[in-house]
N, C-alpha and C positions, 0 to 999 in steps of 0.2 A: 742836729734836725733841732733838739730844746733849747740850744743857745739861740738861732736863730729865729725859733719861735718867740723868746724873751726878750729877742731886740725889736721884732716887729712890736712887742706891745708895746714896751718902754717907747719906741716914735712913738705911736696914735695917740699914750696919756700923754706926751707933751705935746701933740697937738689938740687936741681938747685942750688941754690949760690955755694954752694960748685963744682959745677961743674963749676962754671962762667960765669955761666947765673945772667944779673943785670934785665934782664924782659920776661916776659913769658906771650902768649893769650894761652898757653894748659888749657885745659879745664882739671883740676888735679883730681877733685872729680864728680863724675855724680851719685845721687841719682838714686838707682833703682824705674823703675814705677809699680806699681803692680797692678794688674790687675782686678777689682772686677763687672766684669761681669759676670751675673750666668749662667749658664748650659744650652743649649735650648732641654734636656730630663731632663724628669721625673728621671730618673735611675741615672745620672749623679750629679742630682741636689742631691738626696738623700745623694747621696755620697759624695760629698760636704758637707752638712748637718751633715752627721755623723763626721766630722773632723772638726767641728764650735768649735773653743775655744774664739767666741768675746764677752762673756760676762762670769756671777761669778758661771753660775748655771752648766758650763761644766766641775766642779770642782766635783760635787757631783752629778751627773748625773751615772746609768749604763747605759741605752742605750739612745741613739737620737730616738725618737717620729717622725719620717718623715711623716706617712700618710700610707693609702693603699686604696685600691680599683680599681676601672675603672677608666684606663687614659683618656680617653672619656666620662667620664658620663656629666649627663645634669643635675645632683642636685650635690650639694658639702655640707655636714656639717662640720662646722667649730666649734671647742666646744674651752673649752679655755686654759688649759695646761693637758701634760699626771698626771696622778695619781701613785700609789704606785706599782700596776700591770702592768700599761702600759710603766712603767721606765724599772722593767725587763725583759718584752719581746718585748719589743721594738715599738708594738700594738697600733696605740691608740681605748678610748676605747673597753679593753677586761673585766674588772673587774663590778660590779651590776649595773652601771649607763650606762656600755656596754651595758650588756643585753637588759637593759630595750629598750636601743636606737635600738639595731634590731630588737625588737618586734615592735617599734613604726614605722620601716620601709617596714617591711615587713606583717603586720598586715591595718595599713592605706595606707601604699602609693603601698601595692602589688606588693614591690621590695627586691630582699635578699641583703644583704652587698653589692655585687660584683661586683651592677648592679652602687653601689653611687660611691663616694669618703668621706673620712673621715679624720678630720685632726685637728691642735689643731693653737690655735694663737703664743701659746711656741709650740716647738718643746724639749722640755728637761721641766725634773718633779721641780717645784719651792720649795723653802726649806718648808719643812712641807706643803704641798697643799696648802705654800699661793697664795691669789690672787697676777697674774704677774705685775710686779712695769713699769712703762711708758718705762724703760731705760730697760727691758727686751721684752717686749713686740714692741717697735720700734725697738728691734738689730734683733729681728726676723722675725720683717716685712715684709722684701725682698723674704726671701724663702716663707713666704704666696701668695703675690701678684707673684711674680713668678709661682707657682702654680697653680693658677687663670688664671695666661696667657695662658699657656701649656696646663689646662684641658680644657679650653672655655666652663666651666658651663653656664648651660642658667639658675639656678636658684641656689641663696648661701641662704642656714638654717643658722640662726645663732644661734649659742646654747646656750642662758644664757647673760648677761647682760654687759660682759667683750668682746663674741667673736663679740655683736651687737656692741659695741663702738671701737673698732679697725678695722671695717670695713665700718666703717660708720663717726667718728668723732662725732657723736651724743656720748651723754650722760645722756640722757633719761633712767626713770628709766624703766625699761625691761619691770613692770607690764602694761604701759600707751605704749609699741608701741608695745608689742607684738600682731604677726599675723599683720602687716599694712606692707603694700608692699612700698621696697624703690626701683628705678630704679639708676643703680650706672652703668656707661660706658657700655657692653653687656651684661649686667645679671642684674637680681634683685635679694636681699636681704627680707626674709622674718625673724624676730626671734620670737624666742618661749623661753618658760624655759629647760633649761639645764637638763639631765636625771637626774642629781647628787640633782638639786630641787627638782625632781617631790618623789626624794627617802624618800626625807624629809617632803615634803606636796603632798600626793596620789590624794589631793581632786585637785587639777590643772591637771589633767593627761586629764580633759575633756577641757579643754581651747586649752589644746594642741593637743587634738584629731581634735578639729576645725581648729586652727592652718595648721596641716598637709592634713586636705581637703582641705584648702583651697592651699596649693602647688598642693594637686595632679590636682586639678584642672586645675591650671595655667601652671604645665605640660601638660595636652590636649590640650591646647591652643595655646600654643608656638610651638608642637610636629604638629598642622594644618599645 
C-alpha cells in the first residue's frame, strides 16, 4: 500500500510539473479511512459477520454460524467452533453435541433453547474440526465481545477449555476450573465441559450436572 501511495504521489507531481507548477501544497493522494466500528444491533452484526473474510476460514466455510436465541437472554452459552452440521445449517449446536446441550438446558435449568443465547468463539468451522488457532480466535473475538455487549447476559457458561481460555485469558486445565465462578465486567463466567467431551466421556455428565445446578442457583440470585 505504501509503494502504491508513493507511486500515485509521484505520478501527480509529474503531471503538475507539465502544467507549469514548480511547487504545490495540494493533498495529492488521500487514503480512505475505513470504519471498523461494529453495528449496534445483533441483526446488523450477524449480517456483517456473514460477509467476513478476515481469516482463511472464510474460504472453506459453507455458512457463518453467528449464534441464535433470546437477544436479551440472561444466560449465554459459548462453545468452541461450529462443526459439520452447524457449517451446513448456519445454526449453532445442532449436531449430537447440540442435542445434548438442549437436554442440559431443558432438564437441568428448566429453560428452553429459545430463552438462552448460544454462540461460539469462532463463527466459521475450522479445518477438520481442529482447535481454533490464536489468530483465528482473536480475529473472531470482536464479534463475540459485541454480542456480549448487546445481549448483556448475567451469566456466561463457557463450554470447554477453548471458550474458557478466550473469555478469561486463563489457560488452566478445564478439569481444574469447571464449576468455578469468575466475575468479569458486568457478568459472571462459569466454565464446564463441552457437550462433545461428554459424548466421549459420559461419566463426566455428573460433574456438568453439578455445574449447571450452580448456574441455576446463581440465576435465582440474580433475578431477585
